C-alpha positions as MATLAB code, in Angstrom:
seq = 'XXXXXXXXXXXXXXXXXXXXXXXXXXXXXXXXXXXXXXXXXXXXXXXXXXXXXXXXXXXXXXXXXXXXXXXXXXXXXXXXXXXXXXXXXXXXXXXXXXXXXXXXXXXXXXXXXXXXXXXXXXXXXXXXXX';
ca = [
     111.230  116.861   94.446;
     109.159  113.766   94.380;
     106.974  112.528   91.563;
     103.623  112.398   93.227;
     101.769  110.652   90.432;
     102.007  109.850   86.789;
     100.914  107.168   84.427;
     104.082  105.971   82.782;
     105.055  102.471   81.676;
     108.071  100.125   80.751;
     109.346   95.862   80.308;
     110.946   94.137   77.339;
     108.756   91.743   75.262;
     110.878   88.542   74.663;
     108.440   87.412   71.896;
     109.117   90.594   69.829;
     106.971   91.021   66.683;
     106.099   93.958   64.505;
     103.261   96.190   65.754;
     102.607   94.226   68.913;
     102.978   97.341   71.159;
     100.506   99.435   69.133;
      97.762   99.690   71.872;
      95.474   97.056   70.433;
      96.194   94.985   73.559;
      96.955   96.188   77.029;
     100.649   96.702   77.919;
     102.611   96.256   81.118;
     105.296   98.808   81.390;
     108.279   99.125   83.783;
     110.328  102.347   84.369;
     114.086  101.558   84.195;
     115.829  104.861   84.306;
     114.616  108.323   85.575;
     116.197  111.760   85.439;
     114.676  114.373   87.593;
     115.194  118.177   86.811;
     114.301  121.368   88.715;
     113.401  124.769   87.296;
     116.955  126.066   87.931;
     118.428  123.440   85.574;
     119.884  121.049   88.151;
     119.221  117.379   87.123;
     119.957  114.090   88.889;
     119.464  110.418   88.053;
     117.159  108.377   90.078;
     114.913  105.376   90.174;
     111.247  104.858   89.810;
     111.061  104.313   93.590;
     113.152  107.483   94.420;
     110.609  109.676   92.510;
     107.506  107.760   93.693;
     106.782  106.285   90.209;
     105.030  102.904   90.166;
     107.106   99.813   89.606;
     104.618   98.456   87.095;
     102.136  100.410   85.012;
      99.352   98.959   82.974;
      98.553  100.877   79.817;
      95.109  100.149   78.384;
      94.587  102.295   75.282;
      91.114  100.831   74.518;
      89.979  101.973   78.094;
      92.024  105.143   77.779;
      93.728  104.688   81.156;
      97.115  103.969   82.681;
      96.882  102.257   86.050;
      99.199  101.144   88.918;
      97.729   98.324   90.950;
     100.307   98.492   93.752;
      99.903  102.225   94.347;
      96.157  102.271   93.473;
      96.665  105.126   91.031;
      94.899  105.665   87.667;
      95.447  108.398   85.099;
      93.303  109.036   81.982;
      94.858  108.978   78.539;
      93.672  112.183   76.835;
      95.250  111.596   73.375;
      96.497  108.668   71.282;
      98.500  109.000   68.131;
     100.515  106.685   65.934;
     103.498  108.004   63.927;
     106.312  106.243   62.155;
     105.945  103.034   64.211;
     105.485  104.899   67.535;
     102.549  104.914   69.884;
     102.271  108.340   71.459;
     100.052  108.846   74.515;
      99.387  111.994   76.514;
      97.466  112.547   79.731;
      97.262  114.346   82.974;
      97.034  113.450   86.694;
      96.516  116.077   89.311;
      98.551  119.088   88.377;
     100.969  117.135   86.137;
     101.084  116.379   82.478;
     102.711  113.417   80.900;
     103.632  112.019   77.505;
     104.683  108.505   76.597;
     106.286  107.315   73.428;
     106.344  103.469   72.898;
     108.166  101.873   70.032;
     105.477   99.614   68.442;
     108.052   96.917   67.475;
     110.371   96.754   70.447;
     108.239   98.137   73.258;
     110.959  100.583   74.379;
     109.541  103.542   76.222;
     110.521  107.129   76.540;
     108.262  109.355   78.750;
     108.110  112.760   80.296;
     106.218  114.054   83.325;
     105.999  117.732   83.981;
     104.748  119.926   86.880;
     105.324  123.421   88.064;
     109.116  123.791   88.671;
     110.003  120.151   87.949;
     110.176  117.574   85.227;
     111.069  113.918   84.793;
     112.365  112.006   81.789;
     111.677  108.225   82.110;
     113.100  105.352   80.046;
     111.956  101.787   80.120;
     110.177   99.037   78.362;
     106.605   97.615   77.828;
     105.321   94.149   77.089;
     101.984   92.988   75.693;
      99.583   91.476   78.211;
      97.586   88.435   77.220;
];
């Protein structure tokens, strides 16, 4: 199973700071760990590269898009929510759906990508772009 396309992001912010990862400024995210699961329940660990996930993903809440420059992919953000210090984004790309949860203080990211017969759980980090 290969992850054909999804807008997910992750990279630690050395500056820290409360609320900096709230979507008010663009974020650059880097996937660090990926677990891929099939419909029969078998799961295996992988990397962003092993599942065709971009190395860097730009999240622009104001423009309602996630984008990978190196892979020339873009995915619309369909919903944005804030709950208990978390930025929650959802979208689609092709026949896949995705959800990202970004901690607004630390920039830590947890995300899922789902398609027929497969799913991916992604962990990483985001940093605020200037």
